[in-house]
N, C-alpha and C positions, 0 to 999 in steps of 0.2 A: 504493500500500500504506500510505502514511502516514496515511490517514484511517480505517484499520481499528482497532477497539478493541484495546487491549492486555490487557484483563482482562474478566471476566464482569460482568454487571449483576446485582445482588442484587434479584431480583423475587419470589421465593417466600416467602410468609408461612407461619405454622404450619399453617393449613388446607390450603394448597396442598401443603406437604411431606407432611402426613398422607395426603392423597389420592394422592400418588406412591407411598407405602408400600402403602396398601390397594389401589390400582388396579393396581399391578404384580403383586400377589399373586393377586388374584381374576381368573382366566381361565376356562377350561372344566373344569379338573381336578375341582372340587367336584361337578360333575355326572356324572363318569365313574369316578373311581378307587375309589369305595366298593364297586363290584362286585368288583374284584380283591382288595381288602382283605378283604371278606366271604368270598370263596372261600378265602383263605389262613388266616383265623382262626376262621371258623365260628360265632361267637357274637355276639349283639347287644351284649353288654357289651364284648367285645374290639374290636368295630368302633368304638364310642364311645371306648374307652380309647386306641386307636391315634391318633385325632384329638386327644384331650386331651393325650397325651404329645407329639405333634408340635407342638401349640400352645404347651405349656410350654417345650419346647426352643427354639422360635422366639422366644418372649418373652424367655427368658433370654439368648439370643444378641443380640437387638436391644437389650436394656438394657445389655449389656456393650459393644456398639459405641458407645453413647452417649458413653462416656469417650474413646474414640479419635477420634470425630467432633469432640468439643470441643477436643481437643488439636491436631488437624490439619484445620481447616475449609477444605480445599482441594478443587478438582475432582479426581476420581480415586478417592476413597473407599478401598475395600479395597486397591486397588493401593498407595496411599500408605501405609496402615497397615502392610502387610507390608514395604514397602521401608524404612520408618522403624524398625520393630521388629527386622528381621533384616538384609536387604541388598537391593540392587537386583535381583539375579537372582531372589530369591524373589518379589518384587513382579512382575517381568516374567513369571514362569511362571504366576502368577495371571492377569495381563493377557492373555497369549497364549491360555490356555485359555478365558478369558472371551470374547475376540474371536472365536476360531476356532469354538468350539462352544457355550459356555454361553449367551451373549447372542444370537448370530446364530441358533443352533438354536432358542432359545425364540421369537424373533421369527418365524421360519419356521413353527414348529409352531402358534403362536397365529394367525398369518395364515391357515393352511390350515384351522384350526378355525373361524375366522370364515366362510370360504367354505363349509365343510361344513354349518354350521348355517343359513347363508343359503339353501342349496339346499332346505331345508324349505319356505321361502316362495317362492323363485325356483328351480324345478327345473333350469332351464337352467345353473345354476352347479354342478351336481353333478360330483363327481370321476369319475363314469362317463361324462360327456360329454367325449370325447377330441376336442380341437380340431386338434392336429397329431400325426401319427404318423410320426416319422422313424425310421430304422433303429435308432438308438442311444438314442432317448428318446421318450417320449410326453408330451404336454403337455395336461393336462385343464383344464376351465373353472375348477375349484377352485384349481388351481395358479396360473393366470393371474390370477384374482381376488385371491388372496393377495399376489401380486407387485404388482399395482396398488394394493392397500391399503398395502403397505409403502412404495411410491414416494410415494403421496399423503401419508402421515403424515410421511415424511422431508422432503418439500418444505415442508409446513406448518411443521415444526420448524426449517427453515433461515430462515424469515421472522423469527424472533425468539422469545425465551423466552415472551413474553406469549401468543402464539398457541397454543403447545404447552401452556402452563399452563391456559388456558381449557378446552381439550379435555379435559385430564386431570382437572381438578377437576369439570367439569360431568358428564362421563361416569361418573366414579367415584361421585359423589353419586347419579346416576341408578341405577346398578346396585346400590348398597347399598340404596337405597329399594325397588328391585324385589325384591331378595333378601329383605328384611324382609317385604315384602308376600307373597311366596311362602311364607315361614315361617308368617306369620299365617294365611293361607288354609289351609295344611297342617295347622295345629293344629285348625282348625274341621272339616277333612275327615278327621281321624284316626279310625280304627276301633279301639275298645277291644279287640275280639276279636283283631284282628291284632297290636296292641301287646302284649297278654298272651301270645299264642302266640309271638311273637318273643323275649320276655324269658324264656320257659321255657328257652331255651338258656343264659340268664344269661352266665356266664363260661366256658362249655364251650369248649374250645380244640382245634382240629383242622382238617384240610383238608376242605373240602366236596367231595364227589363225588356229584353229584345230590342225593338226599335223605339221603345218609349222611354221617357225620362221622368221619373217620379221624384218630385221635390221633397226634401226633408222638412220635417216640422220642428220648429224651435231648436232646442239644444242638441237634437239628434244629429244636426250637421257637424257639431264638434266631434261626436262619436264616429261619424263617417270619415272625417279627416284623420282622426287618430288611427282608426282601423286601416285606412289607406296607407298610412305611413309605416305600419308594421313591416310591410315588405320592403319599402325603400330604405328604411333604417337598417334592416338586416343586410340588405345589399350593400350598404355603405359602412357596415360595421367592420370590426377587426382592425381598424386603423391604428388602434392603440397597441397592437402586437409588438411594434418596434420598441416600446418602453420596456417590454419584458426581457429584451436582450441588451439592455443598457450597459451591462458589464462587458460586452463584447464590441462596443462601438467606439471608434476613435473619436477623441475630443467630444464626448457625449454631451457636455454642457451646451455646446453649440449645435452639433449635428443632429441630435434628436429633435429639437424644436424645428430646425430647418426642414428635416425630412418629413415631419408631421404636416407642416404647411404645404410643402411641394407635393407630397403624395396625395393628400386629400384634395388639393386643388386640381391636380391632373385628373383624378377619378371623377370629381364633380363635373368638370367640363365634358369629359367623355360621356358620362351618363346623360346629361342634359342634351348633348348633341345627338346621341343615339335615339333618344325619344323624339327629337325633332325629325329625325329620319323616318321613324315609324309613322309619324303623322303625315309625312310627305308621300309615303308610298302605300299605306294601308288605310282603307276606310275605318273610321272610329269603331264601327261595329265589329270589324275583323280583328282589331286590336283587343277589344273587350272579350271576344269569344273565339280567340285563336285556339286551335286544337290543343288540349292539355296545357293551355296557357302559354304555349311556346311561340311567343310573339317574334322572337329572334329568328326562328325557323321560317315562319310565314314571311317575314321581311326578306330573308335571304333568298327564298324561292322567287319573290317578286324581282329582286335585284339580279340574280344570277341564273334564273330558270331552274330546271330540274336538278342541276348540280348544286343549287343553293343549300339543300339539306346536308350534303356531304361537306360543303365548305364550312357551314356553321357548326357542324358536328366536330370537325377538325379544330376549329377555333375554340370550341368549348372544351375539348380534350386538353388543349394547351392551357386554357384558362384555369380549369379546375385542377390540373396537375400542379401548376405553379402556386395556385391558391392554397392547396393542401400542404405543400412543402412549407410555406410561410407559417401556416397554423401549427404544424407539427414542430417546426424549428423553435418557435417562440413559446409555445404553450408549456413545454416541460420546465422552462426556467422559473415559472411561478411555483410549481411543486418543489423544485430544488430550494428556493428561497424559504418557503414555508417549512420545509424539513429542517433547515438550518436555524429556524426560529423556534424549533421544538413543538410545532403544532401540526406536523404531518409526519408520515413514516420516516424514521431517522435515516434509513438506508438510502433514501432518495436524495439526501443532501451531500452527495459525493460526485466528483467529476472523474471520468475515466482518463486513461493515458492520453486521449486526444483533447482533453480540457473541455468536454461536454458532459452534461448530466445524463449519462446513458440509461441509468436505472429509471429515472423520471421519464425519459423518452419511451421506454418499453412499457411502463405501467399505463402511460397515456395511450399507447398503441393498443394494449389489451382491452382497455375500457371502451375506446372508440370502436374496436372490432365487435365487442359485445353489443354495442348500440346498433351497429350495422346489421347484426343478426336479428336483433329484436324488432327492427323496423319502426321504433318509437322515437327516433332522433328528431324527425320533423315536428312531431307533437311536442316534444320537450322544448324545442327551439321556440315554438309558438308561446309556450308557457313563460319563457324567461325574458321576452323583450321588455316587459314591464320592469323586471329586476335589473336588466342591463341599464336601462335609463336611470333607475334609482341610484345605482352605483356611480354612473357618470355624474349625476347631480351631486352626490355626496363628495366625489373626488374634486369637482370644481369648487364646491363650497369649502373644501379643504384649503384652497388658495387663500380665501378670506381669513380662515381660522389661523393658518400658519403665519400670515402677515401680522396678525395680532399677537399670537403666542410666542412666535420665534422670529422676531424681526432681525435678529443678528445673523441669520443664515445668509450666505452669499447667494445672490440671485443674478447670475450673469445674463439670464434671459428672463424678461418679465412678460406676463400675460398681456397680449395685445388688447388694447381698448379697456383695460382694467379701470374701474370696476364695472363699467357699463355692459361690455360684451359678455363677460362671464355671467353677470347677473341676468342678462337677457336670455342666455342659454338655460340657466336654472329655471327661470319663470316659464319659458317656452316648453322645455321638457317636462316641467311640473304640470302644465296644462294638459299635455299629451297623456301623462300618467293618470291624472284625475279622470280624463275622458275615457281612457281604457278601463279604469276601475269601475266606472259607472256603466258604460255602454258595451264593454267587451270583457266581462268578468272571467271568461275562459282564459284570457291572456294574462290575468293578474293573480288570482288566488292560488292556483297550482304553483306558480313561480315563487310566491311568498312562502308557501309551505316547504318548498325545496330549500330555501334560504334558512328558514327557522329550524329545519332538521339539522343544520350545521351547528347550532348552539350546543346541544349535548355532545356532538362529535368533538367540538373544540375542547370542552372540559375533559373528555375522556383522553384525547390526545395529549393535552397538557399534563394531566395526572400521570399518564403513562411514561412521560419523558422526564427522567430524573437529572438531566444535565443542567448545569448552571449556564444561563444564556451568556454568550460571548458579548463583549461590549458593542460590537457592530450590530448585534441583533436585539439589543435592549430597545424597548419602545422609546421613541422620540430621541434616539441617539444615533447620529450618522457619522460618517468618516470625517466630516468637517469639524466634529467636536473632539476628535482624537488628537 
């Protein structure tokens, strides 16, 4: 054990960190969720506005996180910020939710999406191809493919940060280039008649029922907007993954904040532009009722003809492959940091000879694979969007708390627009949370139950760990204090 590294190697530059942000955000959502949004809001203007609001909220949160990442440039990211701003229990509840559902569920969902779109090119990988039919579970080719993908990427990331970095940077650059090409070809394929017809709806707001638009009554409109944003927020989520690998980024005090801004800005522009392309080539009804919600496939067929299905499938394979690599690479760092804090399995707080948390990577792999087999990852992700927003609100509120309680800490980067923009995010996200709580209870109470289950787990873990915390992992004590 003596030859194992005691700390991470700083291998990620600004480009690599930016690609972690963008690559973790861009998966399959941009090709799917616009259908559900359109059904909920009914107008072309509202479809674009939902994506713009989502982008602005994401940018605001990302720029606010820049201050926290500069203050605490350690592995663990949001877990560390919550622990330092509030207490260890608050940090643990985020880490518990992150490990059990948010990250593992995202890895499983993206893995299965990779397999589903691969089946366009290789039909044998279809989810309809049942390989094993046991009494209590069925295992499809898509599930097995997703598990093999997760195992492969986990293994590659155990070899060292350099291997994972190459995959992440290369695949993210490739999918950004492919998306830009899709947008460019979409502009040339746009039909003015379709564009004009779609914009006749303007900012008409209501629920689409076939060709009819049913207006919402009273505050139900808030519930519709909040429900619409579930998909767009998830499609824009995981931007904070770069904070989890802060211990491996060069000049983290500067590069994390810059990468958060650049990565979220790139993705926001691409998402809005992609939806403008959808409006330019597909009638609004075709967007709302695309087969299996696959708006991207319908658009690609309009742009490229019959080959469009294979083109978009190849793009989605690249996109989901790179996205899952980013999720796998970054997620294990939270388990590692929690283990070193004495609130998670002790053995996960070790680095292998390649200076990566291999055991944390493998336990993440096992749990994500179980979720792939269960088929419940999508439902779990629906449950936690409310919780994700709550933790974002708490983290940004931590900026205000830390400025008051720990003004002596160095702040080489400060939250842009403080206090107005961070406060605007808290208020806006709070309104969305309240709306979901009232109008979409399925998205709220199950997620809260998952979080609350973490409380007894926290005290069991803490009781079972007899180590004296090291100074670095004491609450509210950072390397700047040493």
